[in-house]
N, C-alpha and C positions, 0 to 999 in steps of 0.2 A: 540637528545643527545645520546652519546654512552652508551652501557650497562656497561662499565667500570665506567663511571661516575654515573650512576644510582645505582649501587651496592656498591658505594665506601664506604659506612659507615657500612657495615655489618661485624663488628668485625674481625675475623681472615682472612677474605676474602680480607680486606683491606691492610693486611700485606704481602700478596702473591706478588711475582715479576710479574708485568704485562707482557703479551707476547710482547708488543711493545717495552719493555725496553731492547733494543739491542744496541750493540755499534755503529752499522751505524746509527741508528736513533738518538741516544744521540749526536754523532758527528755532524750529519746534523743539529739538532736542535740548537746546541751550535755555531757551526761556522757561520751559516746564520744569527742567532740572533744577534751575536756580529757585523757581517758585516752591518746588518740593523741599529743597534743602532748608529754606526759611520756615517751612510748615513743620518739618519732622527733625531737623538736625541742629539748627542754629539756636543757641540759647538766648533768650530775651527776658529782661526783668519784668515782672507783673505782680502787683500787689505785694511788693516787698520780697519776693522770692524769684528764683530763675525757673523758667519752663521753656516750652517751645510753642510754635504757632498753633498747632492743633490743640495743645493744652489750654491756651487762652480761650479759644472758641468752646471747647468741651466744658471749662469751668464756667463760662458765661452761661451756657445752656443749662448747666446743672443748677446754678443759682436762680436763673429764671423759672425753671420748671420744678424746683425742689419740692414743692408740695404735691406735684402730681406724678412724679416718677415712679414711686412705689406702686401706686394703683395702676399706672399705664403698663409697667412691666409684669404685674400680676396678671393683667389681661392677656399680655403676650404669652406668658407662660401657660395659660389655660388654652390659648389658641394652639400652642405647639402640642399640647396633649391631645386636643381634639383632632388636629390635622393627622397626628400619628396614628390614632384609632381609626379614623377614616380610611387612611392609607392601608392599614393592616386588613380591615374588612373588605376594601376594594381588592387587594391583591388575593385574598382568600377566595373571593367570588370569581376570580379569573378576569378581572378588568383588563383590557388590552393595554391601556394607557400606563398602568403600573409596571408593565414589563419593558417599556421603552426607556433607555437611560435619559434623565433630565435633571435639571437642578431641583425640582420639586420632589421627585422620587428619591433623590440622594439626600435631601433634607429630612423628609418624613419617614422613609423606609429604613428604620433603624433596628438593631437587634433587640431582644426582649430586655438585656440589661440596661441599655441607654434609655429604652422606652420607660422601664420602671423608674429610673432616675428623673426622667421628665415629669412623670406623675408625682414623684415624691417632691420635686422642686415646686410644682404648682400647688401642692397640698400645703407645704411648708409656707409658701407665700401667702395664701389665703388664711392660714392659722395665725401667721404673724400679723398681718394687716388688720385682722378683726379680733386678735387676741383670743382665739379659740383653742380648746384642748389644753394639754399639759403646759404649764409656764416654762418648763425647761426648754421647750421648742421654740416659743415666741419671745423669750425674755430679751432684753437689751444686749445682753452678752452673747446671745446666740443667733437665733432667727432674726432678731431686731437689727444686729450689727450687719448681717448680710443684706437684708432687704432695704434698710434705711440708710446704711453707709456705703456698703460696697457695691451693691447692684446700681444705684444711680450713677456712681463714678464710671463703672464699666460700660454702662448704657451710653453715656454721652461720649466717653473716649473713643469706644468701638464705632459710634455713630460717624464721628469725624474721620478718625483714623481708618476705618474700613472703607468708607466712601471715598476718601482721598488717596488711598494707598495705591491705586493704578498710576497716579502721578509720579509716585516714587520708584515703582517697579517697571513701568512700561516705556519709559522715555529716555532711557540710556544712563541715568545717574548711577545705578548700581554697576553697570558695565565699565563706566569711567573710572570711578573711585576704586572698584574692585581690581581692575588691571593696574591702576597706578600704585596702589599699596600692596600689591601681591608679594613683593620682595620682603616685606615685613611680616605679613601674617602667615605666610607659608613656613618659613623656617622656624618661627617662634612657636606657632600654635598648630601647624600642619593644616591649615584652613585657607580657603580662597580669600582673596582680598576683600571681596564684597561683604564677608562677614563683619568688617569693621562698621558698616553702616548699620547692621543690626545692633550692635553694641552702642553706638552713638545714639540711635533712636531710643534705646533703653536708658542710657545714661541721662539724657536731657528730658526724656518724656516719660515713658512708662515701661516697665520690664515686660508687661503683658503685650505691649505693641511689639516689642522686640521678638517675642516668641510668634506672634502673628506673622511678622515678616518672614521669620525663619521657616515657618510651616509652609507659607505660600511659595517660598524660593525652593524648598525641597520638592514640593508638588509640581513645580515648573521645570525641574531638572537642573538646578543650578548648585545643589548640594548633594553629596552622597548621603547614605544612611549614617555613616559615622560622623560626617561633618555636621548634618543637621542635628544629630543628638548632642554633640559636643557644644555647638553654638547655643542651642536652646537651654542647656543646662549649666553653661559656664559664662555665657556673654550677655545673657538677659538680665543685666545688673539693676539694681534699684536706682530710681531717678534721684538726682540731687535734691529735688523738692521733697520727696518722700523721706530721704535721708535727714533732711532739716527738721521735718515733722517729728521723727522718732528721737533725735538727740534732744530737741526741745521738750518733748513729752517726758522723757526721762530725767529732765532737770539739769541737763549739761550743755545748754547751747553755747556757753563760753568756751567749750572745748571742740567745737565743730572742725577746726583745721586739723587738729591731732586726730580726731574721730575719722574724718574722711580719707586722711593720709594713711591710716591704719587699714581702712576699708579697701583701699587701692592696692596697698602692698600685699595683703592677705589674699585678695581676689586674684592679683596677678599671678601669684605663686600657685593658687588652686587651678587656674586656667592652664598652667604648664603641666602640673602634676595629674590632674583628674583624668584628662583625656588619654593619658599614657598607661592607665591601669584599667581592668575590667570593672564594669561592664562596657564602658565607652570604647576601650581599646579593641574590644572584639566585634564591634559593630562593622557591617559589611561596607567596603568601598564600592558599593553600586549605587545607581541612581534609581529614583522612582520608575518602576518598570513601564507604566503607560506612556511615559514621555522620553526617557532615556537622558542621556547627557547632553545639555544645552549650553555648556559654559566653555569659554576660551579665553583665558587671562594671560597666557604667555605670548609675548609678541613674536611674530614670525621674523625670519631672517630679513634684514634690509629694512626694517621699520623700527622706529624708537618706540619706546613704551608709551609715551605720551600720544604719539600719532595713532598707535594701534588702540588705545583706550578711547580716543576720539572717533574713530572709525566704528568701533563696537557700539559706542553710545548712539551715533547717528543712525546707524543700521537698525538698532532696536527700536528707535523713534520712528524710523520710516515705515515699520509695519502697522503703525496707528493711523488709519486713513481718515477717521472722523471721531467726533467726541462722543458719539452714541455708544460705541462699544465700552468706552471708559466709564461712562454714566452707569451702564448696565451691570458691568463688573463690580463697581463700587457698591451698588445697590444690593447685589447678591451677597457681597461680603457682609453687609450689615444685617440682611435678613438671616444668614447663616449663623452669625454670632447671636442675634437676639433670640432666634428660635431654637438654636442648637447648643450654644454654650451656656447662656445665662440661666436656663433651668438646671443645668448640671452644677453651676456655681451655687444656686440657691439650695440645691439638694445636698451635694457633698459638702459645701461650705458649712451649712448649719449642722451637719453630722459631725464634721471635724471640731467645731467649736462646742458642741455638746460634750464630745469625747474630752476636750481640753478642760472644760469648766466644771463638769459635773461627774467626772470619773477620776480615779487615781492612776490611770494608765501611764500619763506622762511622768508622774511622780515616781512610779515603780520602775520604768525603764531607765529613769535618770539616775537610780542609785549608784551604778558603777562609776558615774562621773564624780560623786562626792569625794571619795579618797584622792582622786587625781587633782581635783580642784584645791583640796586641802594641801596636798603635796606642792602644788604651785603657789601656795600661800594667798589663796583668793578667800577674803573674808566672806562670811555668810554663805559658805559653800552648799549647805543643805537647801536653802532658799533658792540659790542661783542654779542649781543643777536642772529643775525642771524648765526653767525659762530658756535654757539652752537647747532644749530639744522640742518645746512647744511650738517653736516657729515652723515645724512641718505642717501644722493645722493652718496657721496664718501668720504672715510675716510681722504684723502689728503686736502679736500676742506677747512675745518676749519683753517688749516695752512696757506693756501693761503689768505683767508679772513683776518686772524688774523695778518699776517705779517705786514700789514699797520697800526696797532694799536700801539701807542707810549708806553703805559704803559706795563712794564715787568710782573707785577702782572697779568693783564689781559691776556696778551699773554701766560703766563705760565698755566693759567686756562683753556684756550681754547685748548691748546696742550694737556694736560693731559686729558680732557674731550673726546677729538676725539679719544684717546686710550682706554678709558673704555666703550665707547658706543657699540664698536664691530660690530654692525650690520650696513651695508651700501650697497646700492642696486647695485653699479656698479660691485661688486663681490660676497660677502658673501650672500646678499639677494636673488640674482638670483640663486645661487648654492643651498640654501635652498629650494626655491619655485620648482626647478626642481627635487630635491631629493625626495625620498619617505617618508622623515621625516614629520610627520603630522603638519606642521606649515603653515598657511595661510598668505596672505599679511597683514591682519588685526592684526593677531598674532604678526608678525614682526614689524609692526608699534608700537603696544602696548608695546612690550618688550623693543623696542629702547627707548621710552619715559620713561618706568620704570627705565631702566638704567640710564638715564640722571638724574631723580628725586632723585634716590638713591645715586648716586656718586657725584652730583654736590656740595651739602653741605660739603661733606667730603673734596673734592678738594679744595673748597673756604676756609675752616678752615686751612688746611694744608698749602695753599698758604700764608695766612695771617701770620702764624707761620714763614714761611720761609723769607718773606719780611717784617717782623716786625722791 
């Protein structure tokens, strides 16, 4: 933490004009923060739906290169495997460069588990692209969904979001908004004010972008282990655009207002309850060890919250001396995601969809839900139960399974629940496991079930009110 922040509460010293408070720094912070707000946080209409600036660019790129993205990313996945193998061989031979900490060694020097998943992801991509091997791997419902539907979206979204994220994080917007709304976020959710930006970026853009922001903020020393775990699993909400897609796919677009109101109410309750029970409540209140605590949102004596927020924002921007480090950091973000995350999405995502589509696992584990749904007077409870748990594999699967159910009440409940569970392995779960946020696979499973248990009664109650 800066000496300015540490001495902020010392009476007269707090009233002095800081050295970084100059016109160029103020202008830099203000201009870039406004631009990043329009890119990441401000909703804009686009092709009949609401999205954000980076979403417009990402969707344009996806449409322009739609026919080439699966082949391009298959090549990236193959390069990821080759790079990992070369790194392992070089490290085993004692090459000096492999022992020096660097971006390349961190990217390619992974343990055997993640290395195996990279190989699996590349193999699945090749099999799906050329329809090789067993059909259950490359079918449109499994590998085809991941490679042709999911991977292109993630590739373009993370290209734009990853490259432009330094504009959001490095020029003071997080400091300004975080300090300003601290009085709301801290008592309600026991979180720093800046966590509101993660939620907004998710709400208007993409839940995976919200998780990406959270992971970077944790690694930079702005969230504790508990805070990062809570934000990633409770505030990386599904975007309005995706919510519209789900409710229309399930044939109930005419009830979008009731649908999204239920999502908000149930999600709000879960965000209050889940962080207060294990495993989230047992996460440590310590910061990422290599960097330590870097946050100061509480205004010192003698300064208004607005003035303190402005000073923190300008101070943050003052550390950026040129555009070059911003470009380098953005490029590293994109390479890290393309080479490190997308192979895992292809590997684990395909396995999750195979499990959901071709095994009875979700049907078996959903049996205990059937009598509870029947007790709550939910029609077609036997058909609905698997759809309420299959969202753990992929967020869109409940809508796919639920679309064949006749009862509007039941379809409504399934659609809302898929939005409030938040955690699904094809994207968010993999991103969490790969990040440094201290969440294990067991933690993720438990939190998914907790969110299901907490939100389902609320959803059922509101659904009965709307369909009375």
